[in-house]
C-alpha positions in Angstrom: -41.6 6.5 38.4 -38.3 4.8 37.8 -37.9 1.3 39.0 -34.9 0.6 41.1 -32.2 -1.7 39.8 -31.4 -4.5 42.1 -27.9 -5.8 42.9 -28.9 -9.0 41.1 -29.8 -7.0 37.9 -26.5 -5.2 38.1 -24.6 -8.5 38.5 -26.4 -10.0 35.5 -25.6 -6.9 33.4 -21.9 -7.0 34.5 -21.6 -10.7 33.6 -23.3 -10.0 30.3 -20.8 -7.2 29.5 -17.8 -9.3 30.6 -19.0 -12.2 28.5 -19.3 -10.0 25.4 -15.9 -8.5 26.0 -14.5 -12.0 26.4 -16.1 -13.2 23.2 -14.9 -10.1 21.3 -11.4 -10.6 22.7 -11.3 -14.2 21.6 -12.4 -13.2 18.1 -9.7 -10.5 17.8 -7.0 -12.8 19.2 -8.1 -15.6 16.8 -7.8 -13.3 13.8 -4.4 -12.1 14.9 -3.1 -15.6 15.5 -4.6 -16.8 12.2 -2.6 -14.1 10.4 0.5 -15.0 12.4 0.1 -18.7 11.6 -0.2 -18.0 7.9 2.9 -15.8 8.0 4.9 -18.4 9.9 3.7 -21.1 7.5 4.5 -18.9 4.5 8.0 -18.2 5.8 8.7 -21.9 6.5 7.5 -22.8 3.0 9.7 -20.0 1.6 12.8 -21.3 3.5 12.1 -24.8 2.2 12.0 -23.3 -1.4 8.3 -24.0 -1.8 7.7 -20.6 -3.2 4.3 -21.4 -4.7 3.1 -22.6 -1.4 4.5 -19.6 0.4 2.7 -17.3 -2.1 -0.6 -19.1 -1.2 -0.1 -18.4 2.5 1.0 -14.8 2.1 -2.0 -14.2 -0.2 -4.3 -15.5 2.5 -3.0 -12.7 4.7 -3.4 -10.1 2.1 -6.9 -11.3 1.2 -7.9 -10.4 4.8 -7.1 -6.8 4.1 -3.8 -6.8 5.9 -1.3 -4.3 4.5 2.2 -5.2 5.8 5.4 -4.3 4.0 7.1 -7.6 5.2 4.3 -9.7 3.7 4.5 -7.7 0.5 8.2 -8.1 0.4 8.1 -11.8 1.0 5.4 -12.2 -1.7 7.6 -10.2 -4.2 10.7 -12.3 -3.5 8.7 -15.5 -3.9 7.6 -14.4 -7.3 11.1 -13.3 -8.1 12.5 -16.7 -7.4 9.8 -18.3 -9.5 10.7 -16.0 -12.4 7.3 -14.3 -12.4 8.8 -10.8 -12.7 5.6 -8.8 -13.3 4.2 -10.0 -10.0 7.5 -9.5 -8.3 7.7 -5.8 -9.5 4.1 -5.2 -8.4 4.7 -6.4 -4.9 8.1 -4.6 -4.5 6.4 -1.4 -5.6 3.6 -2.0 -3.1 6.2 -2.4 -0.5 7.7 0.9 -1.4 4.3 2.6 -1.3 4.0 1.5 2.4 7.6 2.0 3.6 9.8 3.6 1.0 12.7 1.9 -0.7 15.3 -0.1 1.2 18.5 -1.4 -0.3 17.1 -4.9 -0.5 14.0 -3.7 -2.4 16.0 -1.7 -4.9 18.5 -4.6 -5.4 15.6 -7.0 -6.1 13.9 -4.6 -8.3 17.0 -4.5 -10.5 17.1 -8.3 -10.5 13.5 -8.4 -11.7 14.1 -6.0 -14.5 17.2 -7.9 -15.4 15.2 -11.1 -15.5 12.8 -9.5 -18.0 15.6 -8.3 -20.2 17.1 -11.8 -20.2 13.7 -13.1 -21.5 13.9 -10.6 -24.3 11.3 -8.2 -22.7 12.5 -4.6 -22.9 12.1 -2.5 -19.9 9.6 0.1 -21.1 8.1 3.3 -19.7 10.1 3.6 -16.5 8.4 5.8 -13.8 9.0 9.5 -13.7 11.7 11.0 -11.4 9.0 12.5 -9.2 7.2 9.2 -8.8 10.5 7.4 -7.9 11.4 10.2 -5.4 8.0 10.0 -3.7 8.4 6.3 -3.2 12.1 6.1 -2.3 12.3 8.8 0.3 9.1 8.0 2.1 9.2 6.5 5.6 6.2 5.7 7.9 7.5 8.0 10.6 7.0 11.0 8.3 3.2 10.9 8.8 3.6 10.4 12.5 5.9 13.4 12.8 3.5 15.5 10.6 0.5 14.7 12.8 2.4 15.3 16.0 3.9 18.7 14.9 0.6 19.9 13.5 -1.2 19.2 16.9 1.7 20.7 18.8 1.6 23.9 16.7 -2.2 24.1 17.2 -1.8 23.5 21.0 0.9 26.2 21.4 -1.1 28.7 19.4 -4.2 28.1 21.6 -2.1 28.6 24.8 -0.6 31.8 23.4 -4.1 33.0 22.4 -5.2 32.8 26.0 -1.9 34.1 27.4 -1.1 30.9 29.1 2.5 30.9 27.9 4.7 33.7 29.2 7.9 32.9 27.3 8.6 34.2 23.8 8.3 31.1 21.6 8.5 32.8 18.3 11.6 31.0 17.1 10.2 27.6 18.1 6.9 28.4 16.3 8.8 29.5 13.2 10.8 26.3 13.1 7.7 24.0 13.7 5.7 26.0 11.1 8.5 25.5 8.5 8.7 21.8 9.1 4.9 21.4 9.0 4.8 23.4 5.7 7.5 21.2 4.2 5.8 18.0 5.3 2.4 19.3 4.1 4.0 19.9 0.7 5.6 16.5 0.5 2.4 14.6 1.6 0.3 16.6 -0.8 2.7 15.6 -3.7 2.6 12.0 -2.4 -1.2 12.0 -2.4 -1.3 13.5 -5.9 1.2 11.1 -7.3 0.0 7.9 -5.7 -3.8 8.5 -5.4 -4.8 10.8 -8.2 -2.3 9.4 -10.8 -3.1 5.7 -10.3 -0.5 3.4 -11.9 -0.5 -0.3 -12.5 1.9 -3.0 -13.5 1.2 -5.7 -16.1 1.3 -9.1 -14.5 1.1 -11.5 -17.4 3.6 -12.3 -20.1 1.7 -10.4 -22.8 -1.4 -8.5 -22.3 -3.8 -7.6 -25.2 -5.0 -4.0 -25.2 -8.5 -3.7 -26.7 -10.3 -0.8 -28.4 -13.1 -1.0 -25.8 -14.0 -2.5 -22.4 -14.8 -6.0 -23.7 -13.1 -9.0 -25.2 -15.2 -8.6 -28.4 -13.4 -5.3 -29.3 -10.5 -5.1 -31.7 -7.0 -5.8 -30.3 -4.9 -2.7 -30.8 -1.6 -3.9 -29.5 -0.1 -5.8 -26.6 2.0 -4.8 -23.6 4.7 -6.8 -22.0 5.0 -8.2 -18.5 6.3 -5.7 -16.0 5.3 -2.6 -18.0 4.1 0.2 -15.8 1.0 2.0 -17.1 -1.4 4.8 -16.0 -4.9 3.6 -15.0 -7.3 6.4 -16.2 -10.7 4.7 -16.0 -12.6 1.5 -15.1 -15.7 -0.2 -16.5 -16.8 -3.4 -14.9 -13.9 -5.9 -15.2 -11.8 -3.7 -17.6 -9.3 -0.9 -17.0 -8.6 1.9 -19.4 -4.8 2.3 -19.5 -2.3 4.5 -21.2 1.5 4.5 -21.5 3.4 6.8 -19.1 4.2 9.0 -22.0 0.5 9.2 -23.0 1.0 8.0 -26.5 -0.9 4.7 -26.5 -4.1 3.9 -24.7 -6.8 1.2 -24.6 -8.7 -1.3 -22.4 -7.4 -4.4 -20.6 -8.7 -7.0 -18.2 -8.4 -5.8 -14.6 -7.3 -9.3 -13.5 -4.0 -8.8 -15.4 -2.9 -5.5 -14.0 -1.8 -4.9 -10.4 -3.0 -1.5 -9.2 -0.5 0.7 -7.3 -2.5 3.0 -5.1 -1.9 4.6 -1.8 -4.4 3.6 1.0 -2.9 5.8 3.7 -0.5 8.7 4.2 
């Protein structure tokens, strides 16, 4: 026999639920405001030419798992002004992974490469044409359009299957299908290029490449700051890298290579 729930019990349950929602809301708002405060502080430090301080604030946001193209761009520009071109290139490329290439990003990329050349560091192993294309033409709305059209196509086909649409929609279906196929092809290439062909950028002035995944192994050669490499394997704190042309390969400390990898479509 079930016991009846009194009005008092319902009131207590309601208050408990409201209290939990209230606490959860406070936590969420606190996290958002914390990130906003760090971003505002970082921007203020940047405007006052305290680029090192700005980097610290922006990194605090990134360390919370936030992926925001504005934060990445500001980080890259701070490093650019400090003359740390490897880090600048890394964060500009991460900006492009998220939102494609704007004129400002491309202009600053050229400045970073020029800064390396002025330091006597040759620009080596530039990315492939396909890699550059995937980064430059991407925009976040592409994924939104893809999801919307895929669901719309599925919805229309279901309605036609049950004869709920009387008008002939063959032309519309043909157009939507073509767009979905094109976007599927592009996104598939993007996933392959950015996820299954992981690349990294050397962050330090000169990085020793070892024969094996430990500092005790023989040094084979060194790679310069800003060099883009393929990341083909990982063992503990070491990455196995190879040049984009595949001619040279070896192991390096993972702390000295910024990984460029897509985390979302």
